[in-house]
C-alpha positions as CSV (number, residue, x, y, z in Angstrom):
1,X,0.0,0.0,0.0
2,X,1.0,3.6,-0.4
3,X,0.7,6.9,1.5
4,X,-2.7,7.0,3.4
5,X,-3.4,10.5,2.0
6,X,-3.6,8.8,-1.5
7,X,-6.3,6.4,-0.3
8,X,-9.9,7.1,-1.1
9,X,-13.1,5.3,-0.4
10,X,-16.0,4.9,-2.8
11,X,-18.6,3.8,-0.2
12,X,-20.5,0.5,-0.3
13,X,-21.6,-1.5,-3.3
14,X,-23.4,0.5,-6.0
15,X,-26.1,-2.0,-6.8
16,X,-25.5,-5.1,-4.8
17,X,-24.5,-6.3,-1.4
18,X,-23.0,-9.7,-0.6
19,X,-24.0,-11.4,2.7
20,X,-22.2,-9.7,5.6
21,X,-21.1,-13.1,7.0
22,X,-19.1,-14.0,3.9
23,X,-15.5,-15.0,4.6
24,X,-12.5,-16.4,2.8
25,X,-11.9,-20.1,2.6
26,X,-9.2,-22.3,1.3
27,X,-6.8,-21.0,-1.3
28,X,-5.9,-23.5,-4.0
29,X,-2.4,-23.3,-5.6
30,X,-0.3,-25.2,-8.1
31,X,3.1,-26.2,-6.9
32,X,6.1,-27.7,-8.7
33,X,7.1,-30.2,-6.0
34,X,4.5,-31.2,-3.5
35,X,6.9,-32.8,-1.0
36,X,9.0,-29.7,-1.0
37,X,5.9,-27.6,-0.3
38,X,4.6,-29.9,2.4
39,X,8.0,-29.6,4.1
40,X,8.0,-25.9,3.8
41,X,4.4,-25.3,5.2
42,X,5.0,-27.8,8.0
43,X,8.2,-26.2,9.0
44,X,7.2,-22.6,8.5
45,X,3.7,-22.7,10.0
46,X,3.1,-26.1,11.5
47,X,0.2,-26.7,9.1
48,X,-1.2,-30.2,9.2
49,X,-1.8,-32.4,6.2
50,X,-5.6,-33.0,6.5
51,X,-6.0,-35.0,3.3
52,X,-4.3,-35.8,0.1
53,X,-3.4,-38.3,-2.6
54,X,-2.3,-38.4,-6.2
55,X,-0.3,-35.2,-6.2
56,X,-2.8,-33.2,-4.1
57,X,-2.8,-32.2,-0.4
58,X,-5.0,-30.2,1.8
59,X,-3.3,-28.3,4.7
60,X,-4.9,-26.6,7.7
61,X,-5.3,-26.5,11.4
62,X,-7.7,-28.8,13.3
63,X,-10.4,-29.5,10.8
64,X,-10.2,-26.1,9.0
65,X,-8.8,-26.2,5.5
66,X,-6.5,-23.3,4.6
67,X,-4.6,-24.4,1.6
68,X,-5.0,-27.0,-1.2
69,X,-1.8,-27.8,-3.1
70,X,-1.9,-29.5,-6.5
71,X,1.4,-30.7,-8.0
72,X,2.4,-30.0,-11.6
73,X,6.0,-31.3,-11.6
74,X,8.4,-28.7,-12.8
75,X,5.8,-25.9,-12.9
76,X,7.5,-22.6,-13.7
77,X,7.1,-19.1,-12.3
78,X,3.9,-17.1,-12.9
79,X,5.7,-13.8,-12.6
80,X,4.5,-11.1,-15.0
81,X,1.0,-12.4,-15.1
82,X,-2.2,-11.8,-13.1
83,X,-2.9,-14.2,-10.2
84,X,-1.9,-14.3,-6.6
85,X,-0.1,-11.4,-4.9
86,X,-0.4,-13.1,-1.5
87,X,-2.8,-15.1,0.7
88,X,-3.1,-14.0,4.3
89,X,-3.2,-16.2,7.4
90,X,-5.0,-14.4,10.2
91,X,-3.9,-15.5,13.7
92,X,-6.2,-14.8,16.6
93,X,-4.0,-12.8,18.9
94,X,-1.0,-10.5,18.9
95,X,1.1,-13.0,21.0
96,X,0.5,-15.6,18.2
97,X,2.1,-13.3,15.7
98,X,5.0,-12.5,18.0
99,X,5.5,-16.3,18.6
100,X,5.6,-16.9,14.9
101,X,8.1,-14.1,14.3
102,X,10.4,-15.5,17.0
103,X,10.1,-18.9,15.3
104,X,10.9,-17.3,11.9
105,X,14.0,-15.6,13.4
106,X,15.2,-18.9,15.1
107,X,14.8,-20.8,11.8
108,X,16.1,-18.0,9.7
109,X,13.1,-18.0,7.4
110,X,13.7,-15.4,4.7
111,X,11.1,-12.6,5.1
112,X,10.1,-10.1,2.4
113,X,8.4,-7.5,4.6
114,X,7.3,-6.5,8.1
115,X,4.5,-3.9,8.2
116,X,2.1,-2.0,10.3
117,X,-1.1,-1.4,8.4
118,X,-3.0,0.5,11.1
119,X,-5.8,-2.1,10.9
120,X,-3.3,-4.9,11.5
121,X,0.4,-5.9,12.0
122,X,1.7,-8.2,9.2
123,X,4.7,-10.2,8.2
124,X,5.5,-11.4,4.6
125,X,7.4,-14.1,3.0
126,X,7.3,-16.4,-0.1
127,X,6.9,-20.2,-0.4
128,X,9.4,-22.2,-2.6
129,X,7.3,-21.5,-5.7
130,X,7.2,-17.8,-5.1
131,X,3.6,-17.7,-3.8
132,X,3.3,-14.7,-1.6
133,X,2.2,-15.3,2.1
134,X,1.1,-12.8,4.7
135,X,0.7,-13.8,8.4
136,X,-1.1,-11.1,10.5
137,X,-3.3,-10.3,13.4
138,X,-6.0,-7.7,13.4
139,X,-6.1,-4.8,15.9
140,X,-9.5,-4.6,17.7
141,X,-12.2,-3.7,15.2
142,X,-13.4,-0.9,17.4
143,X,-10.1,0.8,16.7
144,X,-10.4,0.9,12.9
145,X,-14.1,0.4,11.9
146,X,-15.2,3.3,9.8
147,X,-11.6,4.5,9.4
148,X,-10.2,2.1,6.9
149,X,-10.0,4.4,3.9
150,X,-8.1,7.2,5.8
151,X,-6.2,4.9,8.2
152,X,-5.0,1.9,6.3
153,X,-1.4,2.4,5.3
154,X,2.0,0.7,5.3
155,X,4.5,1.7,8.0
156,X,7.5,-0.2,9.4
157,X,6.5,-2.8,11.9
158,X,7.7,-2.0,15.5
159,X,9.4,-5.4,15.9
160,X,10.7,-4.7,19.3
161,X,7.3,-3.8,20.6
162,X,5.7,-6.9,18.9
163,X,8.3,-9.2,20.4
164,X,7.4,-7.8,23.8
165,X,4.2,-9.8,23.4
166,X,6.0,-13.1,22.7
167,X,6.0,-16.0,25.2
168,X,8.3,-15.5,28.1
169,X,10.6,-18.4,27.0
170,X,12.2,-17.4,23.7
171,X,13.6,-20.9,23.3
172,X,10.2,-22.6,23.6
173,X,9.5,-24.9,20.6
174,X,7.1,-23.5,18.1
175,X,3.9,-25.5,18.0
176,X,2.5,-24.1,14.8
177,X,-0.2,-21.5,14.1
178,X,-3.0,-21.8,16.6
179,X,-6.2,-23.7,15.8
180,X,-8.1,-20.4,15.5
181,X,-6.1,-19.4,12.5
182,X,-8.2,-18.6,9.4
183,X,-7.7,-17.3,5.8
184,X,-8.2,-13.7,6.5
185,X,-7.9,-12.3,2.9
186,X,-6.5,-12.9,-0.5
187,X,-4.7,-10.2,-2.4
188,X,-4.7,-10.5,-6.2
189,X,-2.6,-9.3,-9.1
190,X,-5.0,-7.9,-11.7
191,X,-4.8,-6.2,-15.1
192,X,-7.2,-3.3,-14.4
193,X,-8.5,-1.8,-11.2
194,X,-11.7,-0.2,-12.6
195,X,-12.8,-3.6,-14.1
196,X,-11.9,-5.4,-10.9
197,X,-14.0,-3.0,-8.8
198,X,-16.9,-3.3,-11.2
199,X,-16.8,-7.1,-10.8
200,X,-16.2,-7.5,-7.1
201,X,-18.4,-4.5,-6.0
202,X,-21.1,-4.1,-8.5
203,X,-21.6,-7.7,-9.5
204,X,-20.6,-9.8,-6.5
205,X,-21.5,-7.1,-3.9
206,X,-18.3,-6.6,-1.9
207,X,-18.0,-3.2,-0.4
208,X,-15.1,-1.0,-1.6
209,X,-13.3,0.0,1.6
210,X,-10.4,1.9,0.1
211,X,-8.8,2.6,-3.3
212,X,-5.4,3.9,-4.4
213,X,-6.4,5.5,-7.7
214,X,-6.1,3.1,-10.6
215,X,-3.4,1.1,-8.8
216,X,-5.1,-0.8,-5.9
217,X,-8.4,-1.5,-4.3
218,X,-9.5,-3.2,-1.1
219,X,-13.0,-4.8,-0.8
220,X,-14.9,-6.7,1.9
221,X,-18.1,-8.1,3.2
222,X,-19.7,-6.9,6.4
223,X,-17.4,-3.9,6.9
224,X,-14.1,-5.8,7.4
225,X,-11.0,-3.9,6.3
226,X,-10.6,-6.2,3.3
227,X,-11.3,-9.8,2.3
228,X,-10.0,-9.0,-1.2
229,X,-7.0,-6.9,-2.2
230,X,-6.2,-6.2,-5.8
231,X,-3.3,-4.3,-7.4
232,X,-1.7,-3.6,-10.8
233,X,1.8,-2.9,-9.4
234,X,3.3,-5.9,-11.3
235,X,0.4,-6.8,-13.6
236,X,-1.1,-3.8,-15.4
237,X,-2.5,-5.1,-18.6
238,X,-1.1,-8.6,-18.0
239,X,-2.6,-11.9,-19.1
240,X,-3.5,-14.8,-16.8
241,X,-0.7,-17.3,-16.1
242,X,-0.3,-20.0,-18.8
243,X,-0.7,-23.7,-18.0
244,X,2.4,-25.3,-16.5
245,X,3.0,-22.5,-14.0
246,X,2.9,-22.4,-10.2
247,X,-0.1,-20.1,-9.9
248,X,-3.4,-19.5,-8.1
249,X,-5.9,-22.1,-9.1
250,X,-8.7,-20.4,-7.2
251,X,-9.6,-18.7,-4.0
252,X,-12.7,-19.7,-2.0
253,X,-15.4,-17.4,-0.6
254,X,-17.7,-18.9,2.0
255,X,-21.3,-17.8,1.9
256,X,-23.5,-18.4,4.9
257,X,-26.3,-20.3,3.1
258,X,-27.7,-21.3,-0.3
259,X,-30.0,-18.3,-0.7
260,X,-27.0,-15.9,-0.2
261,X,-25.0,-17.8,-2.8
262,X,-27.8,-18.0,-5.2
263,X,-28.2,-14.2,-5.1
264,X,-24.6,-13.7,-6.0
265,X,-24.7,-16.3,-8.8
266,X,-27.9,-14.7,-10.2
267,X,-26.2,-11.3,-10.3
268,X,-23.1,-12.8,-11.9
269,X,-25.2,-14.6,-14.6
270,X,-27.2,-11.5,-15.4
271,X,-23.8,-9.6,-15.9
272,X,-22.6,-12.3,-18.3
273,X,-20.4,-14.2,-15.8
274,X,-21.6,-17.8,-16.0
275,X,-20.0,-20.2,-13.4
276,X,-17.8,-23.0,-14.5
277,X,-18.3,-26.5,-13.1
278,X,-15.9,-27.3,-10.4
279,X,-15.7,-30.1,-7.7
280,X,-15.6,-27.5,-5.0
281,X,-18.5,-25.4,-6.0
282,X,-19.5,-22.8,-8.7
283,X,-16.4,-21.2,-10.1
284,X,-16.4,-17.6,-11.4
285,X,-13.5,-15.8,-13.0
286,X,-12.8,-12.1,-12.5
287,X,-11.9,-9.9,-15.5
288,X,-8.2,-10.7,-15.0
289,X,-8.9,-14.5,-15.1
290,X,-8.5,-15.1,-11.3
291,X,-10.7,-18.0,-10.2
292,X,-13.0,-17.8,-7.2
293,X,-15.3,-20.6,-5.9
294,X,-18.4,-19.7,-4.1
295,X,-18.8,-22.4,-1.4
296,X,-21.0,-22.7,1.7
297,X,-19.6,-22.1,5.2
């Protein structure tokens, strides 16, 4: 994100509103080497393998699915195309994030960023295929609700202050992200922000919480700071990733019930966005080719 003075809000959805209880579900990714990815996610986050066979694995905590990895041996980079900017694991409490950062420091996990976004504190890294990852915690909603557009920003993370919330024993073994960890949001690389906003806000019904001119937009259900981020920083005018690349297969959005999902699908169909058949639920594609499955919570 950029300077907060450049952020502007455009209010709620123009003609539609998705159910307020909508949330983000599992993110499905193509990887080049499944065993390498399983080792990484187990070591970096302590994610459990919940299911898997035949070059596919589902990872999560407890019974909650967070990631689905599908192997395409030798899959290349998706850089220069639309797709995933990062997926974001939301931990329940600040000490959870501090504990993870202590673990990352002990294990010398290479990080790509540490940021204070006003609404949250966040740490960034990449997996072995270059898929972007954010792990974050939210500040209390009362502190930022109604202030997202003017407040959300990117400042350096106060690491010393965060580490003050870590467990007392710095040498304690890391037990993995807690069971309450969820997929907080997904941030996409898109070809055009106006077309993206038109699709996610005016067709699907997500509220536009903040926008950075023609470069980035942040949308959500139920007034959250964002369930969807989108930017053109590396992808303006770009095409979707070709087959044979380690890329986003689809993100999942969880609707509270069938009527809520049917409303979204009806709006999408009337706007010319017919769903594709998929084993996980109706699959739509945004104007940049990014896939999203509408599933039930």
